[in-house]
C-alpha positions as a Markdown table, in Angstrom:
| # | Residue | x | y | z |
|---|---|---|---|---|
| 1 | Met | 108.8 | 108.8 | 135.7 |
| 2 | Ser | 107.5 | 112.4 | 135.9 |
| 3 | Lys | 109.3 | 115.2 | 137.6 |
| 4 | Ala | 108.8 | 115.9 | 141.3 |
| 5 | Lys | 105.8 | 118.1 | 142.0 |
| 6 | Phe | 107.3 | 120.2 | 144.8 |
| 7 | Lys | 110.7 | 121.9 | 145.1 |
| 8 | Val | 113.1 | 122.4 | 148.0 |
| 9 | Gly | 112.1 | 125.5 | 150.0 |
| 10 | Gln | 108.5 | 125.3 | 149.0 |
| 11 | Val | 105.8 | 125.5 | 151.8 |
| 12 | Val | 103.3 | 122.6 | 151.8 |
| 13 | Ser | 100.4 | 121.5 | 153.9 |
| 14 | Phe | 99.8 | 118.0 | 155.2 |
| 15 | Pro | 96.5 | 116.1 | 155.1 |
| 16 | Ser | 93.9 | 117.3 | 157.6 |
| 17 | Ala | 93.1 | 113.9 | 158.9 |
| 18 | Gly | 95.6 | 111.7 | 160.7 |
| 19 | Thr | 99.1 | 112.5 | 161.9 |
| 20 | Val | 102.4 | 113.1 | 160.1 |
| 21 | Gly | 105.4 | 112.2 | 162.1 |
| 22 | Asp | 105.0 | 111.6 | 165.8 |
| 23 | Arg | 102.2 | 114.2 | 166.3 |
| 24 | Ala | 99.5 | 116.0 | 164.4 |
| 25 | Arg | 101.3 | 118.5 | 162.1 |
| 26 | Asn | 99.6 | 120.8 | 159.6 |
| 27 | Gly | 102.5 | 121.8 | 157.2 |
| 28 | Gly | 106.1 | 122.4 | 156.6 |
| 29 | Ile | 108.9 | 123.5 | 154.3 |
| 30 | Val | 110.4 | 121.0 | 151.9 |
| 31 | Thr | 114.1 | 120.4 | 152.7 |
| 32 | Ala | 114.8 | 117.5 | 150.4 |
| 33 | Val | 113.3 | 115.4 | 147.6 |
| 34 | Glu | 114.0 | 111.6 | 147.4 |
| 35 | Thr | 112.8 | 108.9 | 145.0 |
| 36 | Ile | 110.8 | 106.1 | 146.6 |
| 37 | Tyr | 110.9 | 102.5 | 145.5 |
| 38 | Glu | 108.8 | 99.4 | 146.1 |
| 39 | Leu | 110.2 | 97.3 | 148.9 |
| 40 | Lys | 111.3 | 93.7 | 148.4 |
| 41 | Asp | 109.1 | 91.2 | 150.0 |
| 42 | Glu | 111.8 | 89.9 | 152.4 |
| 43 | Asn | 112.3 | 93.4 | 153.7 |
| 44 | Lys | 108.7 | 94.1 | 154.6 |
| 45 | Arg | 107.7 | 94.2 | 158.2 |
| 46 | Phe | 104.2 | 93.4 | 159.6 |
| 47 | Tyr | 102.1 | 94.3 | 162.6 |
| 48 | Pro | 100.9 | 91.5 | 164.8 |
| 49 | Asn | 97.5 | 91.5 | 163.0 |
| 50 | Gly | 99.3 | 90.7 | 159.7 |
| 51 | Lys | 99.0 | 94.2 | 158.1 |
| 52 | Cys | 102.1 | 95.5 | 156.3 |
| 53 | Arg | 103.8 | 98.4 | 158.0 |
| 54 | Gly | 104.8 | 99.9 | 154.7 |
| 55 | Glu | 105.6 | 98.9 | 151.1 |
| 56 | Leu | 107.8 | 101.8 | 150.1 |
| 57 | Thr | 111.5 | 102.8 | 150.8 |
| 58 | Thr | 114.0 | 105.5 | 149.8 |
| 59 | Ile | 116.8 | 103.0 | 150.0 |
| 60 | Lys | 117.3 | 101.4 | 146.5 |
| 61 | Glu | 119.3 | 98.4 | 147.8 |
| 62 | Leu | 116.2 | 97.3 | 149.9 |
| 63 | Ser | 113.9 | 97.7 | 146.9 |
| 64 | Lys | 112.8 | 95.8 | 143.8 |
| 65 | Gly | 114.1 | 98.7 | 141.8 |
| 66 | Thr | 110.7 | 99.9 | 140.8 |
| 67 | Val | 110.3 | 103.7 | 141.1 |
| 68 | Lys | 106.9 | 104.6 | 142.7 |
| 69 | Gly | 107.2 | 108.3 | 143.0 |
| 70 | Tyr | 108.8 | 110.9 | 145.3 |
| 71 | Ala | 109.0 | 111.4 | 149.1 |
| 72 | Tyr | 109.6 | 114.8 | 150.6 |
| 73 | Lys | 111.6 | 115.5 | 153.7 |
| 74 | Cys | 109.9 | 118.5 | 155.4 |
| 75 | Lys | 110.7 | 120.6 | 158.5 |
| 76 | Thr | 107.3 | 121.2 | 160.1 |
| 77 | Ile | 106.0 | 124.7 | 160.7 |
| 78 | Gln | 104.8 | 125.2 | 164.3 |
| 79 | Pro | 103.4 | 128.2 | 166.2 |
| 80 | Asn | 105.9 | 130.0 | 168.5 |
| 81 | Gly | 107.0 | 128.0 | 171.5 |
| 82 | Phe | 106.5 | 124.6 | 169.9 |
| 83 | Pro | 109.3 | 122.5 | 168.5 |
| 84 | Ser | 109.4 | 121.5 | 164.8 |
| 85 | Glu | 110.4 | 118.1 | 163.6 |
| 86 | Ile | 111.7 | 116.5 | 160.4 |
| 87 | Val | 109.2 | 114.2 | 158.6 |
| 88 | Met | 109.1 | 112.2 | 155.4 |
| 89 | Val | 105.8 | 112.5 | 153.4 |
| 90 | Glu | 104.7 | 111.0 | 150.1 |
| 91 | Glu | 103.9 | 113.3 | 147.3 |
| 92 | Phe | 100.1 | 112.5 | 147.1 |
| 93 | Lys | 99.6 | 113.6 | 150.7 |
| 94 | Leu | 100.9 | 117.2 | 150.1 |
| 95 | Lys | 99.3 | 120.4 | 148.9 |
| 96 | Val | 100.9 | 123.8 | 148.1 |
| 97 | Ser | 100.4 | 126.3 | 150.9 |
| 98 | Thr | 101.8 | 129.4 | 152.6 |
| 99 | Glu | 103.4 | 129.7 | 156.0 |
| 100 | Gly | 100.5 | 132.0 | 157.2 |
| 101 | Lys | 97.9 | 129.4 | 156.2 |
| 102 | Val | 99.8 | 126.6 | 158.1 |
| 103 | Ile | 100.1 | 128.7 | 161.3 |
| 104 | Asn | 96.5 | 129.8 | 161.1 |
| 105 | Ser | 95.4 | 126.2 | 160.7 |
| 106 | Tyr | 96.6 | 125.5 | 164.3 |
| 107 | Lys | 94.3 | 128.3 | 165.7 |
| 108 | Ile | 91.3 | 126.2 | 164.7 |
| 109 | Tyr | 92.1 | 123.7 | 167.4 |
| 110 | Ala | 92.9 | 126.2 | 170.1 |
């Protein structure tokens, strides 16, 4: 398994499409790096339409033991007056960024 791509304290941006966490967020600061594993079949949960809710976990006891990569716990960067939240994001969904770029990305929507 290769090393983690991002380090604690590094500023990252999230994907431009979709949401991260409960709301649309554009970026954050990495606060922790965790290994993700493939989930055991008996621990998978499904939507009513039959689609799997997720196949990865950070809890080794619930997994098959197969390492799939890294997940990053991030504290989101928000403009003044808006609360931040803690989110977990997979490595392939992140890009290196700066705090200024993340804040400016919110101004596009205003």
